[in-house]
Structure formats: structure tokens, C-alpha cells
N, C-alpha and C positions, 0 to 999 in steps of 0.2 A: 504494500500500500504506500503510494508516494505522498510526500508532504514537501512542498517548496517553502522552506521556513522563511525565506526573505519576503514572501508575499504577505506576511502577517505582522501587524504591529505587535510590540512586545506584550501589551496587555491582552491581546487576543490569542497569542500563540499558545499560552498555557491551556486555555479552554479548548483550542483545536487539538492539542496533543492529549490532554488528560480528561477533558470533559467536565461536566457538572451535574449536580442533582437538581431535581425540580424545585423551583422556588428558592434556589440558592442565592439569587440576587434579583433585583427588579427586572422584570421582563423575561425571566427564566420560566416560561410556562410549561416546559417539558424538560425531562432529563436528556443529557447528551453523553454518550459513552466516551467520546474522544478517540483519536486515532490509535493510541496504544492498546486500548481494549478491543477496538475493532480489528486490529491486526493480531490479536492473541492467538498463539499457535502458529503464526506465520512470520512474515518479514515486513518491517517498516523501513521505507527508504526516505532518509532525510537529505534532501537536496539543498545545496548551498549552505552546508552546516556552519561554515565560517562566519555567516551573517548572524548567528545567534548572539544575543546580548549576554553579558556575564551572568546576569540573573537567570536567564533561561538556561545557560550552560550548567549552572549549579543545580537547577531543578532536574535537568536531564541526567546529570551525573548521578544524583541520588536514586533516580528510577533505575538506572543501569546497575547500580551497586546492590540495591535491595530487591529489585523485581517488584516493587510496590508502586502503584500509581495513586497519587493524591487527587482527590476531586473536591472542588468547591461545594460546600454544603454537606459533606460526608465526614463523619468523625474518624473512621478507620480507613486506611488505604486499601485498594483492591490489588490482589495478586495478578500478575500477568507474566506470560512467557513469550517474549518477542525477540526475534533476531533483528539487529540493527544494521542497516547498510547506509553509510553516509558518503556524501560526495561533495567535493569543492574544487574550484579551479584556482584557488588562492593558496599561497604558501603558508601552511599552518605553523611551520617552524618560526618564520618571521613574526607572525601574529603572537605566538607564545612569547617570543623575546620582547615584543612591544607591550606585553601585558594585556592583550586583547583576546586571547584564547587560553583557556585553562589547560595546563600541562597534564593534569590528572585525567581530564576528560579526553584529551588526545590519546593518552596511553590506553584508556578504556576502549576507545573506538578503534585503535590501531592494532587490533589483534591480527588482522590480515589486510595487507595493503595491496591494492591493484592499481598500478600506474597506467593510465591510458595516454599514450603519446599523442601529440598533435597530429592532425591529418596530414600535414606536410611530411611527417616522418613515417607514414604508412601509405605510400602511394598506391600499393596494390589494392587497398580497400576502396579507393575512390570509384572505380568502375562498378563495383558491387553495390555500393551505397547509392550512386547516381542511378543505376538501373532500377533499384528498389523505389527510389523517390519518383522517377519518371513513370513507372508502372502505376504507382499509387495515385499520382495526379492525373494520369489518363482516366482512371475511374472517376476521380473527383470532377473531371471536366466532361463526364458522360461520353468519354471516348474509349473505344475498345482498343487496347494496346496491340492485340494481335492483328487487327485490321489496319493499323497504321504503320506496320512494319512489313517490308517486302519479304518474301520467302528467302531471298538471297541473304538478307541481313540476319534472319533468324538462324541460317546455316552458319554464319560467321562465328557466332558466339551465343551461348545461352543467356548472355546479358543483354541481348539486343534492345529490348525495352523502348522501342520507337526512336532509337538514335543510332547513328552510324558508329562504327568502331573508331573512326577518326575523331569523333566528338569525345569519346571516353579518353582517348589518348591526349587530346588537348586539355581535358580537365586534369589529367595527371601532371601536366607541366606547370600548373598554377600552385602557389604555396598555401592558399586558403587560410589567411590570418583569422578568419571568423570560424574556422573549423567546420564541423558537420552542419551547424546551423546555416552557415553561408552557402554551403553546397546545396542544402535542402531548399533554400530560398531561390537560388539560381535555377534549380530544376523546376520549381513551381512557376517561375517567371517564363521559362522556356515553354513549358507545356501549356500555360494559360494564354500566352500572347501570340503564339505562332500557329499557323495553319500548314506550314510546309511539312511534308513528310518525305523522308525521315529528317530528324534534326541533324544538322551539320555544324562543324566548328564555326562557320561564318555567322551562325545565329547567336553565338555567345556574346556577352557584354564585352565592350572594348578592352577592359582591363584583364580579361581572361583569354581573349582570342590569341591563338598561337602566332608567334613571329614566323612569317613565311621563310625567313632566312634559316630556320632550324629544320626545315623539311629534309634537307640532305642528311643532316645528323640523325634525324629520326629513322630514316631509311637504313642508314648504316647500323644503327642500334638494333633495329629489327633483324637485320641480317646476322648480326653477332649473336643475338639470342637464339635465332633459328639454328645457326651452326652449332652452338653449344648444346642445345637440346639433342640434335642429331648425333653429336659426338658421344654424349652420355648414353643415348639409346644403343648405339653400336657397342659401346663398352660393356653394357649389361645384356647384350644379345637380345635387345628389344623387349626386355622384361620391364613392363611399365611400372610395376610396384618398386622394383629396385631403382629404376631411373628417377622416380619421384623422390625416393629417399635420398639419393645422391644430390639431387637438385634442391633438396630441403623445401619442397613444396608439396601440397596435397595432390593425390592422384587426379582429382577432379580438375585442379588448376593446370596440371600437365596436359591433360586432354583438351582443355579449353584453349591453352596457348598453342598447342599443336594444331588445332583446328584453325585458329586465327592466322597462324604463320605458314600453314600449308605443309606441316611436317607429317610424314607418313609414319604412324606408330607401329605398323606391321613390317616385319622383316621381308624384304623383297627377294 
């Protein structure tokens, strides 16, 4: 169950998380269980946890330590069993040093840390995400994604999604300072404002359009990747599982790349 903590004023966040009893305060015509009790036995996702005030941090820490949820209007706390997943795009170490985030709460939350690199550091994810967003927005625009892609495109890659392979490659050349949200917005703009099928690099916003001077470099890189895949396939006697292991990519990715680059996966 997600909670965007930055969306609530401090005096409302406690009620959102912990709830209240009926008639606990003026206007409380009914009881509210709060997100902790609603997520009992499951997972509560606290997004933008760095935006919690020190007061809210103290209340959250006590709940995590005791497993008990205080409610306004109730004398005794309620027991709860909730797994906490927290996320932030800010450096908590610096916030702790500045006295704006509790070190003990950080230690409690930091049982397992998952670092998600920025999109520019995981270029291979861009076509997958873009294809997902384009297909999603095709439906939102009452457009059938299968009807807006030519059969030839669908043969090129499982990612076709109403766009050419060249468009996905162009997206990979951009650094995406706004990360996934920026990519999502670009895909929405493309799908909502254009009637051309399929989508091509020329349809991209000016700051994302590829420099035509890079085309020769792109072609040489394609050739290098193709040659490398073919070399590994020959070295493994065209065993696709072994080849994908040596290339350090999933088998599905190997097959997708082979299809795009025209690599024959079968021993001739």
C-alpha cells in the first residue's frame, strides 16, 4: 500500500498513517483505521520518506520498534505486523549530518538497501520502458497498438510498440536528467500528439533528436555488437544458453538482439 508522505501536511500525516477513533476530534464522524492497519499483514510503501518532519520520524520510529500503532481517541495502541518499504531520491547521509533525519530511524529502515541507478546508467532499460509506456498510451488514446505497427516492425523486435527500432535507439542516446518520469512524459506526448505511424526519431523533441553526425558511429557500433555476438555463438557451438551466459545477458535479450541485428542463432 503506497503513501506519498510529502503530499500531506504534518498535522494530517499522523491521521493518514495511524488513523483515529470516532468522535476523537471535531468532525470525526467515523473511525479511520489508517494506512498501517490497512496494510496489516502486508507491505506499506513510504515514498519520499526524506520529507518526513522530525516529529513524524519519531512517531514512525516508535511504531517500527514496538509494532504498536497509536490512534487519536484510543487509550491503548493497536498491534500491527507490517513490512516497510521506503524510498527517497535524496541523500539521507547528508540529511543525518545536517540534523534533518534521525540516524536511528535510518538504521531501522536500512535493513536492506536497493540502489536504483539513474536511467542514464541503465541504457538497456530504456527501450523496454519506452515500449511499455507507448503501448499503455495507445490504449489511453483509444488506439490499438497492434494496428498501428506494421508487421515488419513487429518482426524486428518484441518491443515494437508503435515505434521504429531507430526511435528506441535515439532514446538511448539521451541522458534523461528527469529519469523515468521524463521518459514517460515524452512517450505520452508522442502518442497523444502524433498521427504518423510508426513513430520515428524525427518526431522526438528537439533536445532528444539524435545528431545526424552520429549515424556513422551508430552503424559501426551495430556492426561491432553483431560481430561479437556471432563470435560468442561460434565459440559455444551455437549453444544459446551458454552464449547468453558469456555475454552476461538474459537469453531473451540475446534472441531479441539477434533478431534486430540479423544474427542467425542456428549453426549453418
